[in-house]
N, C-alpha and C positions, 0 to 999 in steps of 0.2 A: 575758081569757086570762092565765094565770099565767106567772110567770118560768120560763124553761127550766131544767130540771134539769141536773146535771153530764153525764149521758149525752147528752142532746139537744144541749148545748153542744159536746161533743166531736164529735158527728156533724156539726154545723154547720161546725166547723173543718175537718173532713175533706172535706166537700163544697166548702168554699171553696178548699181546696188543689187539689182535682181541677179546679175551675172555672178556676183560673189556667192550667191546662194543656190543658183541653178546653172550648172555647166551648160554652155552652148546657147544660153539665152541671148547673148549679144548678137549672134548671127542669125537668129530666128526671124521668121517672117513678121511676127508681131513687132519685134524691135525695129526692123527695117521700115515697116509701115508707120510706126510711131514717129520716127525721124522724118520721114517724107511728109507726114501730116503736119508736123511742127513747122517744117519749111513752108508748106502751103499756107498755113495760117499766118506766118510772118511775111509772106510775099506781099509787096505793096500793090500789086495788080489784082489781088484776090478780092472778090466782092464780099460784102458783109454776110450774105446768106451762105456763101461758100465757106467762109471762116467758121460760121456757127456749125455747119454740118461737119466740117473737118474737126472742130473742137469736140463735138459729141463722139465722133468716131475715135479720136485720140484718147479721150477719157476711157471708153470701153476697151480700147486696145491696151492701154497701160494697166487697167484692171486685170485683163487676161494675163498679161506678163507677170504681175504680182502674184496672181493665184497659182501660176506655174512654179513659183519659188516656194520651197518648203518653209513653213513658219519656224521661227526660232523658238526653241524650248526655253522658257524662262523658269528659273528656279529662284526660290526665295529662301530665307533662313529656315523656315519650317520644313521645306523639302530637304534641305541639307541635314537637318536633325533626324528626319525620318529615315533617310538613306543610311546615316551612321548607325541608327538603332537597328535597322535591318541587317547591316553588316555585322554588328556585335552579336545579334541573336543567331546569325548563321554560323558564327565561329564558336558559340557557346554550346 
């Protein structure tokens, strides 16, 4: 098997990112399909129309993977202050 191309490597990084947030995502069928599509797009014998179709499917497959991962809860300084205030009020 040959070295992964730049697209396949990018897809692998995306899958690894999703896998950090969603257990089992790496072995899921969307992840496996995404890798296969990346290889198909990078194949030198693929026609332009096949690459375009595979690219569209790859995009929607990666979106599906990202949606399966829970979003990160972001907190800012105001959220911290509000939680401290609630904690103080609960003890008072």
